[in-house]
Every structure is written in C-alpha cells, then in structure tokens.
C-alpha positions as CSV (number, residue, x, y, z in Angstrom):
1,M,62.0,125.4,10.9
2,R,65.1,124.3,9.1
3,I,68.4,124.1,11.0
4,R,71.3,123.5,8.7
5,E,69.9,120.9,6.3
6,R,67.2,119.3,8.6
7,E,63.6,120.1,9.1
8,Y,62.0,120.4,12.6
9,A,58.6,121.3,13.9
10,V,58.3,123.4,17.1
11,S,56.1,121.4,19.5
12,A,56.5,123.7,22.5
13,T,58.1,126.9,23.8
14,I,59.5,127.6,27.3
15,R,60.1,131.3,28.2
16,L,62.6,131.8,31.0
17,V,63.4,134.8,33.2
18,E,66.2,135.3,35.6
19,G,66.4,138.8,37.1
20,D,66.7,141.2,34.1
21,W,67.7,138.5,31.7
22,S,65.4,136.3,29.6
23,W,65.6,133.6,27.0
24,V,63.5,131.2,25.1
25,Q,63.7,127.5,24.4
26,H,61.8,125.9,21.5
27,L,61.3,122.2,21.7
28,L,61.8,120.6,18.3
29,D,60.4,117.4,16.8
30,D,61.9,115.6,13.8
31,D,61.3,112.2,12.3
32,S,64.1,110.5,14.4
33,G,62.4,110.7,17.8
34,T,65.5,112.4,19.3
35,R,64.7,115.3,21.6
36,H,66.2,118.6,20.4
37,R,65.7,122.2,21.4
38,L,66.8,125.6,20.2
39,S,67.7,128.2,22.8
40,V,67.5,131.8,21.8
41,E,69.3,134.4,24.0
42,D,68.8,137.9,22.9
43,G,71.3,139.8,25.0
44,P,74.1,142.2,23.8
45,E,74.5,139.6,21.0
46,L,72.1,137.0,19.7
47,E,73.1,133.5,20.8
48,L,71.4,130.5,19.1
49,V,72.3,127.0,20.5
50,F,71.0,123.7,19.0
51,W,70.7,121.2,21.8
52,T,70.4,117.4,21.6
53,A,69.3,115.4,24.7
54,E,71.7,113.0,26.3
55,P,69.3,110.8,28.3
56,G,71.9,108.1,29.0
57,A,74.6,110.5,30.3
58,T,75.8,109.6,33.8
59,V,77.6,112.9,34.6
60,T,76.2,115.4,37.1
61,P,76.8,119.1,37.4
62,G,78.9,121.1,39.9
63,A,82.5,120.2,39.0
64,P,84.7,122.9,37.4
65,T,85.2,120.6,34.3
66,I,83.3,117.6,33.0
67,E,84.3,115.0,30.4
68,L,81.5,113.7,28.1
69,G,81.8,112.0,24.7
70,G,85.6,112.5,24.5
71,R,85.3,116.3,25.1
72,R,86.2,118.3,28.2
73,Y,83.7,121.1,29.2
74,T,84.5,123.9,31.5
75,W,81.9,125.5,33.8
76,A,80.4,128.7,32.5
77,E,77.4,129.7,34.6
78,T,74.8,128.4,37.1
79,G,71.4,129.8,38.1
80,Q,67.7,129.5,38.6
81,A,65.0,131.0,36.4
82,R,61.2,131.2,36.4
83,Y,59.6,129.7,33.4
84,T,56.3,129.7,31.5
85,A,55.6,126.8,29.1
86,T,53.2,126.4,26.2
87,G,52.7,123.4,24.0
88,E,53.7,119.8,24.6
89,T,56.4,120.1,27.3
90,E,55.3,117.5,29.9
91,L,55.9,120.3,32.4
92,P,53.5,122.4,34.5
93,S,52.6,125.7,32.7
94,T,54.7,127.7,35.2
95,G,57.5,126.9,37.7
96,T,61.2,127.2,38.3
97,M,64.2,125.7,36.6
98,R,67.8,125.3,37.8
99,Y,70.7,125.1,35.4
100,H,74.4,124.5,35.1
101,D,76.0,125.4,31.7
102,Y,79.5,124.4,30.5
103,Q,81.5,125.2,27.3
104,S,84.2,123.5,25.3
105,G,86.1,125.3,22.6
106,G,84.3,128.1,20.8
107,A,81.0,126.4,19.9
108,A,80.4,123.3,22.0
109,R,78.0,123.5,25.0
110,L,76.8,121.2,27.8
111,S,73.7,121.9,29.8
112,F,72.1,120.5,32.9
113,E,68.5,121.6,33.6
114,A,66.1,120.5,36.4
115,Y,62.5,121.7,36.2
116,G,60.7,121.9,39.6
117,E,61.8,119.0,41.8
118,E,62.8,116.6,38.9
119,G,66.3,115.3,38.3
120,W,68.9,116.7,35.9
121,R,68.3,116.7,32.1
122,V,71.6,116.6,30.2
123,A,72.0,118.0,26.7
124,R,74.9,118.7,24.4
125,G,74.7,121.9,22.2
126,D,76.3,123.6,19.3
127,L,76.4,127.3,18.8
128,L,74.7,128.3,15.6
129,D,75.3,131.1,13.1
130,P,71.9,132.8,12.3
131,A,72.5,131.8,8.7
132,D,72.1,128.1,9.9
133,L,68.5,128.8,10.7
134,T,65.5,129.2,8.4
135,I,62.1,129.9,9.9
136,R,58.9,129.1,8.0
137,P,55.4,130.3,9.1
138,P,53.3,127.5,10.4
139,K,51.0,125.7,8.0
140,A,47.4,126.8,8.1
C-alpha cells in the first residue's frame, strides 16, 4: 500500500462495530519502525485517516480540549466498540475497545484507544483524500 509517497505493508486488521456503525483499522509497517495505522470509515462519506502512534504522549482523554505538539484539539466523540483482530496485533482475537476522538482544524485528528483493560494508546492523525492512497495486491 502506498500512502502519499511512502510504501507500507499491512500487518494486521482490526474490525470494529459500535451499534449500527462499523469501521476498519489496518496496522501498517514501514522501514522506520514507527507504528502507523489507516482507519477506514465507510459511512455517509468515506473517511480515511492516517495515524501515527505517540507513545511518549503524557496527555489523557476526557477534557473538552487537549494541547499536543503545539496544536489544540477539540473533543469530537467518545464510545466503546467490539472488535475482531486478525494478523500481528498483540491483542486477543476479539474484545472491546474504548475510544476518545478529537479534531483540530479540518484534517488533524487525535485519538485515544484502550483495548480490553490496557491503558490509553495515543495517536495523531491526518485526514486523507482517497487520491493519497494506492492499494496494491499482496505479493504471491
């Protein structure tokens, strides 16, 4: 898979369901060792977000606004979903996930996710245009 000008391999997929709404997250590997993921929400409009893990972030969710990396994010949504994971996720194959999502400007995102009883995982995201993404079939 190519996102903008960089190549990534999909190492795992997490399918999430909350009520009537569902979305998918693809865990991506590149040669840098940084954890990335691509979330795909196929609601009234397709929403693609490219996420980069922020393992050193000291912020926690819940406030109406959060400052991180010189940017102010505003709360957008909170919830809990059931998930099914396949591939190299380091998660049980099924379970629940809690989340808090924030937005800044038109395209910047901030996400907090906790799978099962684990602590919060923080990631910053950028909304993608579908033209930013090129999908290639897996090599045989």
